[in-house]
C-alpha positions as CSV (number, residue, x, y, z in Angstrom):
1,X,107.4,10.3,65.4
2,X,103.9,11.7,64.2
3,X,102.5,11.5,67.6
4,X,104.0,12.6,71.0
5,X,104.0,10.0,73.8
6,X,104.5,10.1,77.5
7,X,105.4,7.4,79.9
8,X,104.3,6.4,83.4
9,X,107.5,6.5,85.3
10,X,106.4,3.3,87.3
11,X,107.5,1.5,84.1
12,X,111.1,2.4,85.0
13,X,110.7,2.5,88.8
14,X,113.9,0.3,89.2
15,X,116.0,3.0,87.7
16,X,114.0,6.0,89.3
17,X,114.7,4.6,92.7
18,X,118.5,4.6,91.9
19,X,119.0,7.9,90.1
20,X,115.6,9.8,89.3
21,X,117.5,12.8,87.4
22,X,119.6,10.4,85.2
23,X,116.6,8.2,84.5
24,X,114.3,11.1,83.4
25,X,117.1,12.3,81.2
26,X,117.3,8.9,79.4
27,X,113.6,8.8,79.0
28,X,113.8,12.1,77.3
29,X,116.6,10.9,75.1
30,X,114.5,8.2,74.0
31,X,112.0,10.5,72.6
32,X,109.3,10.5,75.2
33,X,107.8,14.1,75.6
34,X,106.1,13.9,79.0
35,X,106.1,11.9,82.0
36,X,103.5,10.5,84.6
37,X,105.0,10.3,88.1
38,X,104.4,7.4,90.5
39,X,106.0,8.8,93.7
40,X,108.9,11.1,93.9
41,X,111.4,9.0,96.0
42,X,112.0,11.5,98.8
43,X,112.7,14.5,96.4
44,X,111.4,18.1,97.1
45,X,109.1,19.7,94.6
46,X,112.1,22.1,93.7
47,X,114.1,19.2,93.0
48,X,111.6,17.5,90.7
49,X,110.7,20.5,88.9
50,X,114.5,21.1,88.1
51,X,114.9,17.5,86.8
52,X,111.8,18.3,84.3
53,X,113.3,21.5,83.2
54,X,116.9,19.9,82.9
55,X,115.5,17.1,80.8
56,X,113.1,18.9,78.7
57,X,110.1,16.7,80.0
58,X,106.7,18.0,80.9
59,X,104.7,16.6,83.9
60,X,101.4,15.4,82.2
61,X,100.1,13.9,85.6
62,X,100.9,12.0,88.7
63,X,99.6,8.8,90.2
64,X,99.0,9.9,93.7
65,X,97.0,8.7,96.8
66,X,93.5,9.7,97.4
67,X,94.3,9.9,101.1
68,X,96.5,12.9,100.3
69,X,93.3,14.7,99.4
70,X,91.7,14.6,102.7
71,X,91.1,18.1,104.6
72,X,94.1,17.6,106.8
73,X,96.4,17.1,104.0
74,X,95.1,18.8,100.7
75,X,96.8,22.1,101.1
76,X,100.1,20.6,101.4
77,X,99.3,18.3,98.5
78,X,98.2,21.1,96.2
79,X,101.3,23.2,97.0
80,X,103.6,20.2,95.9
81,X,101.8,19.5,92.7
82,X,101.5,23.1,91.6
83,X,105.2,23.5,92.1
84,X,106.0,20.6,89.7
85,X,103.4,22.0,87.3
86,X,101.2,18.8,87.6
87,X,97.9,19.3,85.6
88,X,96.4,15.9,86.4
89,X,96.2,14.5,90.0
90,X,95.2,10.9,89.1
91,X,94.3,8.3,91.9
92,X,95.8,5.0,90.5
93,X,93.3,2.7,92.5
94,X,91.7,2.2,95.8
95,X,90.0,-0.5,97.9
96,X,86.4,-0.1,96.6
97,X,85.1,-3.5,97.4
98,X,82.0,-2.4,99.1
99,X,79.4,0.3,98.7
100,X,80.5,1.9,101.9
101,X,84.2,2.2,100.8
102,X,82.9,3.6,97.6
103,X,80.8,6.2,99.5
104,X,83.9,7.3,101.6
105,X,86.0,7.4,98.5
106,X,83.5,9.5,96.6
107,X,83.1,11.8,99.4
108,X,86.8,12.7,99.5
109,X,86.9,12.9,95.6
110,X,84.1,15.2,95.6
111,X,85.3,17.3,98.4
112,X,88.8,17.5,96.6
113,X,87.7,18.0,93.0
114,X,86.6,21.8,93.1
115,X,89.3,22.8,95.4
116,X,92.0,21.2,92.9
117,X,90.2,22.7,90.0
118,X,90.5,26.3,91.5
119,X,94.2,25.7,91.3
120,X,94.3,24.3,87.8
121,X,94.5,20.8,88.7
122,X,92.0,18.2,87.2
123,X,91.2,15.2,89.5
124,X,91.0,11.7,87.9
125,X,90.9,7.9,88.5
126,X,92.9,5.1,86.9
127,X,91.2,1.7,86.4
128,X,92.4,-1.9,86.6
129,X,90.0,-4.7,85.2
130,X,88.1,-5.4,88.4
131,X,86.3,-2.0,88.4
132,X,84.4,-3.2,85.2
133,X,83.2,-6.4,86.7
134,X,79.6,-6.5,88.0
135,X,79.6,-6.6,91.9
136,X,77.2,-8.4,94.3
137,X,75.2,-5.2,94.7
138,X,74.3,-5.3,90.9
139,X,76.6,-2.6,89.4
140,X,80.4,-2.1,88.7
141,X,82.8,-0.1,90.5
142,X,83.5,2.1,87.5
143,X,79.8,2.6,87.0
144,X,79.4,3.9,90.6
145,X,82.3,6.2,90.1
146,X,80.8,7.5,87.0
147,X,77.5,8.1,88.8
148,X,78.6,9.5,92.2
149,X,81.2,11.8,91.0
150,X,82.4,14.1,88.1
151,X,86.0,13.2,88.2
152,X,88.0,12.7,85.1
153,X,88.9,8.9,83.9
154,X,92.4,7.9,82.9
155,X,91.5,4.9,80.9
156,X,94.0,2.0,81.3
157,X,93.3,0.6,77.8
158,X,94.9,-2.8,78.5
159,X,93.0,-3.3,81.7
160,X,89.7,-2.5,80.0
161,X,90.7,-4.7,77.2
162,X,91.6,-7.6,79.8
163,X,88.1,-7.0,81.4
164,X,86.5,-8.1,78.0
165,X,85.7,-4.6,76.8
166,X,86.7,-2.8,73.7
167,X,88.9,0.0,75.0
168,X,88.1,2.2,72.0
169,X,84.4,2.0,72.9
170,X,85.1,2.7,76.5
171,X,87.2,5.9,75.4
172,X,84.4,7.0,73.3
173,X,81.8,6.6,75.8
174,X,83.8,8.6,78.3
175,X,85.4,11.1,76.0
176,X,83.8,14.0,77.9
177,X,85.8,13.0,81.1
178,X,88.9,12.1,79.7
179,X,92.3,13.8,79.0
180,X,94.8,11.1,79.1
181,X,94.9,7.3,78.7
182,X,97.4,4.7,79.5
183,X,98.7,2.9,76.3
184,X,99.7,-0.6,77.4
185,X,99.8,-4.1,75.7
186,X,99.5,-7.6,77.2
187,X,97.6,-10.9,77.0
188,X,94.2,-11.8,78.5
189,X,94.7,-12.9,82.1
190,X,96.7,-9.8,83.1
191,X,100.1,-10.4,81.8
192,X,101.6,-7.2,80.6
193,X,104.2,-7.1,78.0
194,X,105.9,-4.0,75.9
195,X,103.7,-2.3,73.1
196,X,103.4,-4.4,70.0
197,X,104.1,-7.7,71.6
198,X,100.7,-8.6,73.0
199,X,97.1,-9.0,71.8
200,X,95.4,-5.7,73.0
201,X,94.3,-3.5,70.1
202,X,97.1,-0.9,70.5
203,X,97.0,0.6,67.2
204,X,93.4,1.1,67.2
205,X,93.6,2.8,70.7
206,X,96.5,5.1,69.3
207,X,94.3,6.0,66.2
208,X,91.4,7.0,68.4
209,X,93.5,8.8,71.0
210,X,95.4,10.7,68.4
211,X,92.2,11.9,66.5
212,X,90.7,13.0,69.7
213,X,93.4,14.9,71.2
214,X,94.1,12.5,74.1
215,X,97.5,12.3,75.7
216,X,99.0,8.8,75.4
217,X,101.0,7.6,78.3
218,X,102.9,4.5,77.7
219,X,103.1,1.8,80.6
220,X,105.0,-1.5,80.5
221,X,105.6,-2.5,84.2
222,X,107.2,-6.0,84.5
223,X,110.8,-4.6,84.5
224,X,111.8,-7.5,82.0
225,X,114.7,-7.4,82.1
226,X,114.7,-3.9,83.3
227,X,112.3,-0.9,83.1
228,X,114.5,0.9,80.6
229,X,114.6,-2.0,78.4
230,X,110.8,-2.1,78.3
231,X,110.7,1.8,77.8
232,X,113.0,1.4,74.8
233,X,111.0,-1.7,73.4
234,X,107.8,0.5,73.6
235,X,109.3,3.6,71.7
236,X,110.8,1.6,69.1
237,X,107.5,-0.1,68.2
238,X,105.8,3.4,68.2
239,X,108.3,4.7,65.7
240,X,107.4,1.8,63.5
241,X,103.8,3.0,63.1
242,X,104.8,6.2,61.5
């Protein structure tokens, strides 16, 4: 393939829970080059690093809780993520339904960001669709995060599309705060589906991401009929674009 792709391992969570090492090797054999973790299923950092080394995969990031960045836990969190070679600590979402909750969240993110940065780890936030909806107070959740923090944004391009936005325009607007995107397909209304089978502008997203040096992390999360089947369908579609 002309481009390199990673995969969010939440896509194959059914297989990861049963045999993490074997699943990661299968992902590598399919042609994915890097992975984004969504939990470690009880494995130590040393075990995870060995799985990465054995499979030849690289950790491009993780989806990890913002609560693990509080002062009481951040040192332990950093030690684990440094040990597996994680460059991007990405919060996959949070309850930000009120301005008070947004303030608490941003306080923790603003506390943690420079500490992570000093250890070579970027801090980011991953959107769904609701962060782009104007809330009763008159702004969007995403807009508040953009204004109140300097964190990176991992734009989930399908969820941006589902919110009625052009994901390419969103990426262009936030390009100074982006390292990685989620490459995903689906239908308006929120139904996800493997790449090339939905109505999201997948090819346009790939073209923009590739030309701007963004890492592309594939996600297809419905386990239909299994996570690995969806991972295969996505990589096979990507091969057709070469």
